[in-house]
N, C-alpha and C positions, 0 to 999 in steps of 0.2 A: 398646635394645641389651643382649644379653648375653654375654661372652666367658669363655669357663669353660676354664682348666688340665685339658687331658684326662688326662696324664698325662709323664712323662719318664724316662727311662733312671736307675736308681741301681746303685752296685755291689752284683752276687753278695753279695756278705758280708752287707751287707743286708740285700740277701732274704732271705736264709738265715734269720739271724739273725731276721728278722720271722716265716718260714715254719715257723718252732722252737717259739715263741711261739703262732704260732694254730695250728698242725697243718698238717697237705699242706693247699693250695688248689689245685682245680683251673683255679682263673681266673688265678694267677700268669703269663697267657704274654702277648705281646703280639697273639696271635691276635685274640683281642678286638675289641681295634682295630679291625682291619683286615677284624674281621667288621661292625662298626657303622657304621664309612663305608663300606664296599659297600652297604648299605641307604640312604644317604642318599640317591642317585638313585632310590629308590619307594617311601619312605613318607615318610607325613604327619608322624611322631613328631616332636620334638626332639631332636636328636644326641643330647645327652648320656641320654634314654632309651633310646634304640638302647643305648650302651654297655650302661645297667644290665640290658637284656634279655640283650645279646651274654656279657655276666661269671655273668648266672643262669645261663646253658645253652650248656656251656662246649663237648660234641659238637655241639650242634646250630651251631655256629659253626664251627667244624670243618667242617663238611660242608658250609657253607654258604661256605667259605671253597671250598673243594675245585671247587664244582659252579661257584662263578663266575671261581676263578683257569685252571682246567683245561676245564671245558665252554663255557664265556662266550667264556675268555682276556682276561678282564680283569684281565692280571697287576699291572695301578697299584695293587691295595688291599693287595699284599703292601710295596708301599713304605711305610707306615704303620707298620710292623713294624722295629725300630732295637737294630743288637747292637749293643755294644764291643766289639773284642778285644784281648788282650795276648798279641804274637807276641816272643817271646823264643828266643834261640839259633838265628835263619837268618842266609844268608849271605847277602852285598851283593850277589848276584849271583838268590835268589831274591824278595829283597825289592823287585826291579826288575819281577819277575812281578807280586810284590802289588802296586805301587800301578799298574798299567796301566789299572788300572779309573777312573777319570774322576770317577764319582759317587761316588767313599767320600772319607770324610777320613781323615789321616792324618796321624800327628807323631811321626818318627823319629829315634832315637839319634844326635846329630852327632858326626862324626867330625873334627870342625872345633874343638869346645868340649872333648873327652873323651878323654883321655889312652889308647889303645888298652891292650889288654891281650896276649895273647896265643892270645887265643881263635879257633878257627876252625872250618868248617863242613868236612868230610870225606864227601864226596857217597858215599852206599851204592854207587854204581857202581865208582868206586875203593875202596874198601876189598873188593870184590869181585873185583878185577882186580889183578895183578903191579906195578902201579904206584903203592903204598900209599906205599912207602919214598919215594920220589924226590918225588910231591907234600907229606909232610910235612917230608921236610928243604929243601925249596925253599922253602916257605911258612915254616917258621922263619927261616930266611936271610930273608928280607923282612922279618919282624917283630923282627931284630936290627938291620936297615938302620932298620929306623923309627923303634925307640930311639936309635941313636948320630945319627941323623936331626936328633930332634925332640932332643936335648940340644946340639949343634952350632949349628942354627938357631936355637932360643933364646937362646943367647950373642947369638950374629949381631941379632936382632931386636934386642934388649934395650938392644946397643949403636948399631945403627943408629939406634935410635930414641929415647934416651937421652933428650931434653925432656922428649917425654911421659912416659917413665917414672917420672917424678921422682912422679908422680900414679899413688898408692895404687889406684884405680881403673881406673887405664889398666891394670895388670900381666896385669889376665887378658885384657886383648884383643890386648896384645901375645904371650903366652905360646900364644891358639887359631892365629895366625899361621905359628907356629913351625910348633903339630900340624898346619894344614890342609895345609901344603908337607911336612909327613913323610909324609903321610897318602900322598902318590902313589908309595909303594913298597908299600905293603898291597895284598894279593888279592881278589880278591872274592870267596875262600871265608869271608873275617873276615866274626865274629857281626857282628850285628846284633838291636835290637828297635822295635819299635814300639809306638804304639797307631793302633787300627784301627777306623772309626765305621764299619758297612755295613746300609745295608737290608734288608730279605729279596728283593725284587726285585735288590737286584744281588749279594747275597750268595749265589743259588742261578746266576746267571751263573757268580760268581768259581768254584762248587762244579763246574760242567758244564768249562770253563776245566780248572779244572785237574785235573781229572779223566782229560782227555786231552792231559796237559804229559806231554814228554820225558823231562824230570829228576823226576827218584823222589822229590825234596827237595820239587818245589815239591808233587806227590802226594801227600805225606805231610801237607804242609801245609793238605790241603785238603780229605783227610780227617778228621785233626785236628780242623779248625773245624769239619766238620760234623758231628761225637758230639756236640759241643759245642750243638747247639740243635738237631737233627732232635727231638729228648723235650719242648721247648720248645715248636714251633713248626710240628709236621708237616704243620701243612694249609697253608702258607703258602709251604715249600720245595720242591716239587716234583720236577724235571726236574734233577736232578743226577748222570746217570751220563754216561762217555766218551761220544760222540758223532762219526760220520764228519767233520763239517763240521767240529770245530776239531782233530780227530786229521787228516787226510788233509788239507784242504782246500792248506796252505801247502809242504808236501812233495810234490803232485803239480806245486805252480807252481814249486817250485824246481829239481823235475826237466826241465822246460819252460825254463825259463829257462835252465839251463844247457846245455841242445841246441841254442838260439837263440842265444846268447853263443858257444858255441863254431863257428859258421857267419859267425861275423866274425871275418874275420881281421886288421882293421888293430890298428894299435898304440894297445891300450887305456890305453898312458900321457897320451896323448896329451890324453885325455879327463878326465882327473885337476881334480877343483875346486879351487880355493880352498879355505882352512876354512872361508869362508862365503860362497857364489853366491846369489844372486838368480836363482829357474828361470822365476819364475811372477810376475805382478801382476795387480790389476784395472788394467783398461785404465781409462785416464782419469778416474783414484779420488777427484784432487780436486771435480771434477763433481760427480762419485755421491755422496762425502759431505756437501756442499750442498747438491743436489737432495733428500736421505732428509733434510735441516733445514726444508728446505721443505713435505716432505711433508707433515710430519709437524704441521704450524706454519701448514696452508691444506685448503684444502678440493677440493684438484683432484689429479689423477690424475698419477698417477709421471711418466709420461712429458713432460706439461708442465712439470714443476717440473727436468724436467733439460734441456728446450729454454729454458727461461728460463735458468737456471745457466750453459748455454753461452753467453748472449748477454748475462751479467755482466762486468761490469770484474773484473780481476784482486782491485782493490780494494773493492769491493761481498761479492765472494767469504768474503775474508777478514773482514772484517765480520761474516759470519756464523757463521765457524768460531770468532770470540774473544765472539761473545757462549753460543755454546755451550759454551767452556769460564770464562769469567770467574770464575764463581763457585767454582769449583772448586777442593778443598783439600788435601793431600796423601793423606788417605783417601778421595777423592772416586773415583767409577767415572768413564770417560766415559760420555756418552750411547752408549744402545743403538743411534742412528746409524750410528757409525763402525762396525758389526757388517758391514757391509752390501760394504766394501773389506780385499782382503787381500791380504797376498803369502807366498811360497813359497820357503822355503831350502832347499839344498843342503849339509847342514853337517857339516864332522868335528869329531869332542869326544871330550875326555877323559871315561873315568868318572866321576869327580871333577864333569867341568862337568855330564855327562847327570844325573846325582843330583838336582841340581838344577834343569835344565829340565825334567826330567820331572814335578816338580811344578805345571808349568801345565799345568794339566788342561783347560783349555776352550781350548789347541789341538789343530790335529791332528798326533800325531807317528807315526810310523812311523819305524822302524830296523832295520838291517843287525845283524849280529852283531858283537865284539868281532874288530876284524882287525891282527894284530902289523905286517901290509904296511905300514898306516898309520902305523907309527912312534910314537914318545909322546909328552905333552908334560911336558917340565920345569921344575919352579916356576925360576924366576931366581934365588932365596935358594939352590940348591943347588948352582947354576953359582958364584954368589958366593963361595960359604962351601969353594968345592975341592972337592967333596963328588959334583961329575956323575961322576968317572971310577967312584967304586962305586956309584952310579946305575946307569948304563950297564952294568957288568961284571954285577951284578945281574938286570937287563933283560933282557940277551944268555942269561944261566941259568936264566932263567924262560922265554924264548922258546925255548930250546930241550928242555924240559923239556914245555912245552906241543903243540911237533910231535909228541913220542914218542908223548904221550897222543891227538892228533888221529887220527893213522892208526887208532886202535882204535875210542878213545869222540872220536868228534866234537861231541858235542853236550858232552861233560861238561869236557873242555880251558877253556875259556873261564874255570873259577873258578880257574884258578892264576894268567892274568892278574894283571893292578895295575890300580889308579887310574890310572895314567899311559897306560896302553894304551886306545887310541880306533878310533870306530867313526864310518861312517854315519849320519844322521838327516836324513831331508826332516819339514821342521817346514810349515803350514800357519796362519797366527796373521791374525786381523783387528786392524785399529787398533785398538780399546777391548781387548783385550786385550794389544795390543804397550804400549798408554799404561802397562798393568799392570805389568808385564815391566820395563818403562824405568822406571819409578819405584821396583822394588824391587831391582831387580838391575844398573841403571848406578850406582847410591847409592852412596857413596865407603865405606859399610862392608861391602858386598855383596862376596864370595871373587872375587876378582881373576881367575878362570877365567873363568865366570861374568857376570862384569862387561866382561872383553874384549868376547865374546862377542855379550855384548846390544850390548854399542856399535857394532860394526861391523854388525848386524843392523837396528840403528834409523839408522843413516847411511844406508844402504842403501835400507831402505824411503824414508825422507825423499826422497832421491831423485827419487819417484815419484811422491810425496802430499804434499809441503812443508805445504799446507793444515791437512792433516787432521790430521798432526802436529806442530803448530804452537807447542804447549808440550810434548812429552815430553823427557825427561830423569830422571837423580835426583833425588833427594828431597834432597841437597843443592846440589844446583845450580838445583832450581823455584825457589825467590823471584828470583836473578836472572832466568833466564828469563820468568818471568809479567813484571818488571820492565821487561824489553826490548821485550815483548811490549805493557805495557799501560801502560806509563809511569808506575807506581806498585807499590807492593810488595803481596803478597798477603795477604788480612785472615787471621790466623791463629787461628785458633779452639782457647783454652786451657781445655782438658777439667778441672773440680775432681773430682778423686778423691774420693770418699766416704771419710769418715772411720771 
């Protein structure tokens, strides 16, 4: 056996320093890795030799990439090239678009841990419109109230939790609680930043989607990212232009939807769901889960495994699930077999909550636009400190400005809405991912909005698949949940950090 570290991403400043010392090198491109790995399937040469040959003949490698990707349609070779981007000075609304791509990686500036300044994006569409002054005035009013709320809430939080505030290490946590509630009044125009890691195939998809986007800010983000890589990897990023599929599909669906819904004269209010409503789930979910465990563990067809499962007693099925989960630690994923059952939820979530929900990229998540008719989420701390009146007065002002802008610029109006404003989301999540969400988002350290949402999702899912979700729960609850099921505490592995 031989394993070679073929490469890894390094800071571009380091690359620049190396190239200054070594002179301009044509092989300083991830394209050679794509070209070399593409040849593995048809060449008997060792892969490290294929990489060497690709580095020595960069133009030939680029030609090979174009032929394989464009001519043969094998886009997967582009996945071997990986890029990192620092993305700064973009709005929270635009960040939602960036983070829609589920196979990329992101780390975002948190409004929970960092005190916000007064930086915000003024969309080009607003700059070129009569709405610039009222837009800027409203966002500045939101920011002023944010700072007022933060100071008030900080005092409230420290007084309410004076016992734990005695320890210095807890003060930053308490300070964060004040910030995370104060930010509910800040706009979706608020500037943020993130680090993003994308392979070339997904980067190309981002370029196409962004080129077709209705927001100029999103189009500009795509253009600037493209300019950074077009000369570095011209052979593996090919299809970047706006296209009819991305530009016209959803507008056509919206037009049809308006037409169809207008024909329905029934009272739409009676169809308003609760904030969390399960609308679909895998039928016979627990039997499916147990049958998949049998299928993996035997040589029998699935139909026979399912038939046998249905003949088992409840206790026998429970033993199968217990065996599947017995050695799980807090950091372990549930078995892949749990992906065969899922549940779909119709949700109404705040922008603050959605910012965390969207990070679960292995779920299926589609959403509507932000809708002031769904009202706002108000943190309990704002009510407790007597600040709700100020909060709601500013929400009313915000929504008045939203309506003014929406008449002429409907796609741009959401920039002015706040983190408290809400939208409808349709979430489909399999049981394996639900375990992950539960561990992370039901934990006592999780932000209260996403914690409450996840708790309700898990509770409804447990109603239809109690065995499958036998030990679902937050990290803080896990030891007790485990002990209740197994009669003893879980084994806790203590990692020894290198000195």
